[in-house]
PAZAPA-4460 file (N, C-alpha, C; in steps of 0.05 Angstrom, whole numbers, plus 32768, in hexadecimal, padded with zeros to 4 digits):
% residues 86
    n_x    n_y    n_z   ca_x   ca_y   ca_z    c_x    c_y    c_z   seq   type   mol
   805E   7F8E   81A1   806E   7F73   81A4   8083   7F80   818A     1      M     A
   8095   7F62   8194   80BA   7F68   8178   809A   7F36   8175     2      R     A
   80AC   7F37   815A   8095   7F2F   814C   80A4   7F18   813B     3      F     A
   80B3   7F00   812F   80C0   7EF6   811B   80AA   7EE2   8110     4      R     A
   80BB   7EE6   80F9   80A1   7ED2   80DF   80B3   7EB3   80D7     5      L     A
   80A2   7EA8   80E0   80B0   7E92   80DA   80BA   7E88   80AE     6      S     A
   80CA   7E77   80B0   80CB   7E74   8094   80B0   7E77   807A     7      K     A
   8096   7E61   8090   807D   7E64   8085   8077   7E77   8079     8      H     A
   806F   7E9E   8089   805D   7E9D   808D   8075   7EB1   8072     9      V     A
   808D   7EB0   8070   809F   7EC4   805B   8089   7EAF   803A    10      E     A
   8092   7E9F   8038   8085   7E86   8021   806F   7E8E   8022    11      E     A
   805D   7E8D   803C   8040   7E89   8025   803E   7EB3   8028    12      E     A
   8041   7EC8   802D   803D   7EDB   802A   8042   7EE8   800E    13      L     A
   805D   7EDB   8000   8062   7ED8   7FE1   804F   7EC8   7FD4    14      R     A
   8041   7EB1   7FD8   802D   7EA6   7FD1   800C   7EB0   7FD1    15      R     A
   800E   7EBB   7FE4   7FF2   7EC9   7FE8   7FED   7EE2   7FE3    16      R     A
   800D   7EEC   7FD2   800E   7F01   7FCF   8000   7F1D   7FEA    17      R     A
   8001   7F1B   7FFA   8011   7F2A   8014   8020   7F43   8010    18      I     A
   8023   7F54   8017   8037   7F71   8023   8042   7F70   8036    19      P     A
   8055   7F64   8033   806A   7F5F   804D   8062   7F7A   8063    20      R     A
   805B   7F96   8054   804F   7FA2   8063   8033   7FA9   8073    21      E     A
   802D   7F98   805E   8002   7F95   8064   800B   7F87   8085    22      A     A
   8018   7F71   8080   801A   7F56   8093   802D   7F6C   80B2    23      L     A
   803F   7F76   80B0   8049   7F88   80C7   8038   7F9D   80D0    24      E     A
   8023   7FB1   80C4   800C   7FBD   80CD   7FFB   7FA9   80DC    25      L     A
   8002   7F99   80D2   7FE5   7F81   80ED   7FF5   7F76   8103    26      V     A
   8000   7F7B   8105   801B   7F7C   8118   8017   7F82   8123    27      L     A
   801D   7F99   8120   8026   7FAA   8139   800F   7FC1   813B    28      E     A
   7FF0   7FC5   8137   7FE3   7FC8   812B   7FC7   7FB9   812B    29      V     A
   7FBD   7FA3   813B   7FB0   7F93   8127   7F87   7FA2   812D    30      P     A
   7F85   7F99   8127   7F5B   7FA9   812D   7F5E   7F98   8146    31      Q     A
   7F64   7F80   8139   7F52   7F64   815E   7F70   7F56   815E    32      Q     A
   7F67   7F4E   8177   7F7E   7F2E   817B   7F62   7F1A   8180    33      I     A
   7F6A   7F10   8165   7F57   7EF1   817D   7F6F   7ED9   817E    34      I     A
   7F61   7ECA   819F   7F6A   7EBC   81AA   7F68   7E9E   81A4    35      E     A
   7F72   7E97   8182   7F69   7E7A   8181   7F71   7E6B   8188    36      E     A
   7F89   7E61   8185   7F84   7E47   81A2   7FA2   7E4F   81BF    37      R     A
   7FA2   7E3D   81DC   7FBE   7E43   81D5   7FDA   7E46   81C5    38      I     A
   7FDC   7E61   81DE   7FF3   7E67   81D5   7FF7   7E6E   81AE    39      G     A
   7FD4   7E79   81A9   7FE0   7E80   818C   7FD3   7E94   818D    40      R     A
   7FD8   7EA1   8185   7FB8   7EBC   8172   7FBF   7ECF   815C    41      K     A
   7F9C   7ED3   8154   7F9B   7EDF   8144   7FA5   7EE9   8142    42      A     A
   7FB5   7F0F   8138   7FAE   7F22   812B   7F9E   7F26   8110    43      Y     A
   7F8F   7F3B   8110   7F7A   7F3B   8104   7F76   7F67   80F4    44      Q     A
   7F78   7F66   80DD   7F72   7F7E   80D2   7F59   7F7C   80C1    45      S     A
   7F44   7F97   80C0   7F42   7F92   809E   7F50   7FAE   808A    46      Q     A
   7F57   7F9E   8079   7F72   7FA9   8064   7F65   7FA7   8045    47      V     A
   7F6E   7FC4   8037   7F63   7FC1   801D   7F72   7FB2   8010    48      E     A
   7F69   7FA5   7FFA   7F7B   7FA5   7FE6   7F83   7F9E   7FC9    49      F     A
   7F94   7F99   7FBF   7F8B   7FA1   7FA0   7F6B   7FAE   7F95    50      E     A
   7F63   7FBC   7F8A   7F55   7FBB   7F7B   7F3D   7FCC   7F91    51      G     A
   7F48   7FD3   7FAE   7F2C   7FD5   7FBD   7F23   7FBF   7FD2    52      G     A
   7F22   7FA5   7FBE   7F19   7F97   7FD7   7F29   7F8F   7FEA    53      K     A
   7F0A   7F94   8004   7F1F   7F8E   802C   7F12   7F64   802C    54      L     A
   7F2E   7F69   8032   7F35   7F54   8036   7F3D   7F58   8064    55      Y     A
   7F2E   7F32   8066   7F46   7F38   808A   7F68   7F25   8086    56      L     A
   7F71   7F42   8097   7F82   7F34   8089   7F8B   7F28   80A8    57      L     A
   7F92   7F0D   80B6   7F9D   7F04   80D2   7FC0   7EF0   80C6    58      R     A
   7FC5   7EFE   80DB   7FDD   7EEF   80E6   7FDA   7ED4   80F7    59      A     A
   7FE0   7EC9   80FA   7FD8   7EA9   811C   7FFB   7EB6   8129    60      I     A
   7FFD   7EB5   813B   8010   7EC4   814B   8012   7EAB   8161    61      V     A
   802E   7E9E   815F   8038   7E8D   8183   803F   7EAB   8185    62      F     A
   8038   7EA7   81A2   8046   7EB9   81B6   804E   7EB2   81D5    63      D     A
   804C   7E94   81D9   8069   7E8A   81E9   807D   7E87   81EA    64      G     A
   8086   7E96   81CE   80AE   7EA5   81D1   80AF   7EC0   81D1    65      V     A
   80C6   7EC1   81CF   80CF   7EDE   81C7   80EA   7EE2   81C0    66      D     A
   80D9   7EF8   81A3   80C0   7EFA   819A   80BB   7EE4   819D    67      P     A
   80A0   7EF2   819D   808A   7EE5   8189   808D   7ED8   8161    68      A     A
   8088   7EBD   816C   8083   7EB2   8155   806C   7EB3   8140    69      L     A
   8075   7EC0   8122   804D   7ED0   810C   805E   7EA5   80FE    70      V     A
   8045   7E9F   8105   8041   7E78   80F7   8034   7E7A   80DC    71      V     A
   801F   7E8C   80D9   801D   7E8D   80BC   8017   7EA3   80B5    72      T     A
   800C   7EB6   8099   7FEF   7EC0   809D   7FDB   7EC0   8085    73      A     A
   7FC8   7ED8   8084   7FBC   7ED0   8068   7FA2   7EE9   8062    74      Y     A
   7FA1   7ED5   8051   7F7D   7EF3   804A   7F5E   7EDE   8046    75      R     A
   7F58   7EF8   8055   7F38   7EE6   804B   7F1F   7EF4   8046    76      T     A
   7F0D   7EF6   802A   7F05   7F05   8024   7EE3   7EFE   8044    77      S     A
   7EE8   7EF4   8056   7ED1   7ED9   8061   7ED2   7EE4   8088    78      R     A
   7ECD   7F05   8073   7EDA   7F21   8095   7EC1   7F0F   80AA    79      I     A
   7EBB   7F0F   809E   7E93   7F06   80BA   7EA5   7EE2   80D1    80      R     A
   7EA7   7EDD   80BA   7EBF   7EB9   80CE   7EBD   7EB8   80E5    81      K     A
   7ED0   7ED5   80F0   7EE3   7EE0   80F0   7EEA   7EED   8101    82      Y     A
   7ED9   7F09   80F6   7EE3   7F1A   810C   7EC9   7F25   8122    83      W     A
   7ED2   7F34   813D   7EC6   7F22   8153   7EC0   7F48   8153    84      R     A
   7EA5   7F3F   8159   7E9A   7F67   8165   7E95   7F63   8187    85      E     A
   7EA5   7F7B   818E   7EAC   7F7F   81AA   7E88   7F78   81B3    86      P     A
***
């Protein structure tokens, strides 16, 4: 799937110090894709950041357009809140 990044995502990557390469990896090969609400999905993977700390990196994607639009991205240490067991 092809993606384009919103201006908001570009700003959030800088502000939250999320490497663009990490976001691209989550979009290309997410560990999970979760339906958030109609037309929006969370692409998410557990990723090690600085100091070896594990975070959940989430990208919220509007897939009702082509290419799909990444509307925001963030990392959270509250993995169990968002992670879905199979």
